[in-house]
C-alpha positions, 0 to 999 in steps of 0.5 A: 500500500502506498499513500497515493492511489492505493490509499484512495482506492483500496479499503481493508474491512475487518469484518470481525472487528466488534468480535475481536474488540470484545475478546480483547477487552476480556483479556485478564491483563487489560487495564481500562483506559480510553480507546481512540476510534480513528487514528490513521483512518476515519471510523466514519468514512463512507464504507461505514454506512454499509459495514456498520463496524464502528457502530458495532464496536460502540455497542461493545464499549457501551455495554461494558462502560468503556470510555472512548474518544472519536475523531472524524471528518464526517457527519455520519457520526450522528447516525450513532447519536443514540449510543453516544448520548447514552455513553455521555450520560456516564462520562464515557465519550468525547467526539472531535470533529475535524474542520480545517476550513470553511471554504467549501471549494477548498474543503472539497479539493483537500478532503474529497468524499468527506462532509462539507464544513457546514455539515461538520458544524451541524454535527457539533451542534447536534452532538452538544445539543444532546450533551455529548462533549465535542471538540473541534480539531483544526487539522491539518493547518497548512501555512499559506493555504488555510491558516488564515481561516483558523479564527473563523473556524474557531468562532463558528465551532464555538457558536455550534457548541464545541467545548474544546479546540485543538490543532495540528500542523501539516505533517509530511512523513515518508510517502505522504510528501510526494503525494502532497506535492503532486496534489498541491502543484495540480490543485494550487499551482499559483500558491504551491511554491509559497506553501512549500516555502512556509512549510519548510519555515515550520520544520527547520528548513525541511518538509517534515520533522518527526521529532517528539514534541514538534511533529504536531506543532512545528518550530520556528517563527511561522509555527510560533505565529500559528500557535500564538494565533490559535491560542489567542482565539481559543482563549477569546472564544472561551474554549476549555478542556473536555471533562476527564473520562471515567475508567472505574465503571468498566466491566469486562464484556460477556462472550458472545455465547453469554456464558460468564466465567466462574472465576 
């Protein structure tokens, strides 16, 4: 698998995800802690409409009081609002909605096949209207491309009800760099060189820096300006940390057969 066409056209489906999740949570050595839904791949990508694997895993987490966090770019998360509301009542869930621009044309080019910005804001509103803690993730911020939109994104997310706001700076590790450069030169030809120059200005002259503590926020004057701008508007709009999730209510799930252990 490469980061280009393979990533765009090939999807691996773990059909037994919920079953494997249940088995994992039954391991004697498991110490309950929040489990993140989404990391590399969005757990509410279009295929989830058909396979419903995320919902099945949520049902397992809900049944055993396991705290979870969700990061998504898609309003499909609202399909599972019934489970999320139930879990939120027991302080078992946080949902982060990624919004990196309010420019619908730029959003369509940057993140095709994801929900448009207004739909993501609607998701925040419907989540928070049901008391599901929600944060806006302004990610990724790309210098000279969408960084100017950060204040508007934060203002709109706060109006929609988001409690917290965080950001990450664009990262271009390994095979991602040539894919990004090709995309940038093809879709933003007049701004490509400036964007690349600004990115290097946040990564000590390189296009990527994987150093711990700098991967997500960068370093140097431009990175400092972005960090300062974000913090100013985060404070202005009254964002605060989401409540800490509880872990002491966890009960190991019963096996699919329903037979409980004697010991």
